[in-house]
N, C-alpha and C positions, 0 to 999 in steps of 0.2 A: 354443768359448771358454767354455762353461758351467763354472762352478766355478773359473775361473782368477782369481787376484787381480790387479787392475790396479796397475801401478807408479805411483809418484808422478809427477805431471805428464803422464801419458799421457791423450790425448783419450779421451772415452767410446767404448767399443767397440773401442779400438785396443790390442792386446796389446803388452807391452814386448818388447825384444829377448831378454831372458832366457826369457820365456814361449814365444816362437816357437822359440828354440833347443832348449828342453826338449822340446816336443812334436815338432818336426821331427827331433830326435835319436832319439826312439823310432821314428818312421817310417823313418828312414834305416837303422836296424839291421834293420828288417823287410824293407827293400828288398833287402839283400845276401844273398839266398837265390838260388842258381843257378836261373834260369828262362829260358824263351825270350822273344822280344820281345813277343809278344802277351800272354803271362801277366804280364809286367812292366807293360805299358800298363794292363791291367785293374786291377792292384794300385795303380797311381798314381791311376786314376780313383776307386777305392774309398777310398783315403786321403783324396782331396779331399772326397769325400762325407762322410767322418767329421769332417773339419776344419770344413767349411762347411755348417752345417745348413740355411741358407736356400736352397740349390740344389735344385730340383725334378728336375733332370736334368744329368748331367755326361758329357762325351765327349771324345775326343781326335781331332784332325784331323791327318792326315799329308799332306805334299805332296812331290812330286818336281819339281825345277826350279821350285818355287814356282808352278806352273801347273796341274799335275794333282793333284787332291786326293781323299782317301778318308777316310771316317769310321770310327772303330774304338773299341772299349772303352766304348761307351755304357752308362751305368748305367740307362737307361730308353729306351723307344721314343720318348719326346718328344725326347730329346737327339739321337738318330739322325735323327729327322725334321727338326729344326731345322738340323743340319749339312748334311743332304742338300739342304735348301732353299738354303743359301748356296752350295753347290757348283753347283747348277743356275742360280741367279741371278747368280753371279760377284761377289757382294758380301756384306758382313757382318762382324761383329766377329772371327770365327774367321780369316777370310781376311786382314783387316787385321793381326792379330797375327802371322800367318805371313809377310806381305809387308813390313810397315813398322814399326808400333808394337809393341814387345814386350808391353805391357799395354794392353788396351782394355776400358773399362767404359762401360756405358750404364745410366743410372738409370731411364729411362722410354722405352720404344720407341714409345710413342704420340706423342711429340714429337720423335723422332729424325730428323735430316736427313741423316746420313752415308750411310745405306743405305735409301733410301725404299722400294724394292721389298721387301727383306727385312724391314724394320721392320713393314710392313703385314702381311706373311705371318705373322710371328711373333705379332703381336697377335691375328690371326685364330685362331692356334693356342692362344691363351691365355697367352702369355709376355710379360712386361712389362719385365724387366731382365735383364742378362747381364754376364759377366766372362770375358774370354779372355786367357790368358797364354802366351807362348811357352815351350815346355818345353825345346827344344834345337834346335841346328842341326848336322846331320851331312852334311858335303860339300854336296850339292845338295838334301838332304832337310830339311824343317822339320816340327816337331811343335808343336801348340798344345793346351793344356788349356782346356776351355770349360765354363762354368757357366751355367745358365739358370734363371730363377725366374719363377713365375706372379704375383709381387707386384712392384710398383714399388719402386725404390731398395732392393733386397734386399741389395746388396753395398756395402761401404764400404772406406776406406783400410786398415783393419785386415785385411779379407779379402784385399785385394791383397797385403799384406805376407805373409800366411800362404801364399797360393798361390804367390807368387814364391819364397818360401823352400822350399816343397815342390818347385817346378820345379828349383831348383838341385840338390837331392838326387836328384831323379828323373833328371836328365840323366846323372848318374854311373851310376845303375842301368841306364839305357837303353844306355849305352856298354858296360857289362859284358855286357848281354844280346846286343848285337851281336857282341861278341868271342866269346862262347860259340857263337853261331850259326855264325860264320866258322870256328871251330875244328872244330865238328861237321861242317860242310860239307867242310872240307879233309880230315878223317879219312875221311869217306865217299867222297870222290873218290879218295884214295890207295888205299882198299880195292877200289874198282871197277877202278882201273887194275891192281892186283895180280891181280884175278881175270881180267882180259883178258889179261894177260901169261901167266898159267897156262894159259889156253885155247890161246894161240899156241904155247907151249912144248910142250904135249902134242900138238897137231895136227902141228907140223913138226919136233918132236924137237930143238929148239934151246934154248940157255941163256937165263936171264933178261935178260942184257944185250942179246942179239940180238933177243929178243922186244920189249923196250921200244924199241929202235932201229927195228924194223919198224913198231910203233905210231906212233912219232914221225914217220917218213917218210910213212906213209899219212895222218897228220893234216895234214901240210904239202901233200901232193899233192892232197888233196881239200878243203883249206881248211876242215877241220872241227876244232873244239877237241878236244884230246886226251881230256878227260873225257867229252865227248859221244860220241866214237868208241868209247871203252872201254865206256860204258854200252850202246851199240847192240850191241856184240860180245857182252857178257855176256847181254843180253836175248835175243839170237838163238840163243845156245847154241854149243857147240863144233863142231857139224856144219858151220857156215857160215864158220868161221874160215879 
């Protein structure tokens, strides 16, 4: 927020809607560069670090079925350590943002009662305040963006607004990255199946339609996904077809 002009009537430290839109608009344009999911997540964490200077560490927590969690895109070892603590203890702001409240802020972990075990561990690690915001929900998967600071009361309502606006743009970028991964995977699968068909055609002197039907029936008979069966065949080579 350095150098931004505060609008009339805005509380101290709280950017106006126009200021948020202007800065997030710049980041949104940067997001829409084709990347894989991991690269997109790292870009989001780096953007949050640029927006919120009070954060000493930023990371992203992903969950499947809202029970199995993993930490990724950490901007520092401290962020990775704090998120690993929460996963191990089963409590903390990152988990709450994934499971219940989309925005979770703690001004001082020394007096925090919501997560006694985590709060004590975080203070021992030198962290006193935090802010976690839900990034997106994708089917059974949830992602949260987590900011940690070594000073108390590091984050305010203005920071919440900035990170929430960033999360809205990030969700679109994450969806685009997932679509890109799905397309890449689908093309790779089609290519492997084509190679497997070619091996069968050469080995048995049959056409493409009959080769595919042979693959399909073998997949059904062995209860093996067609893509996995094709991959095994290609890896083993034509001699075993």
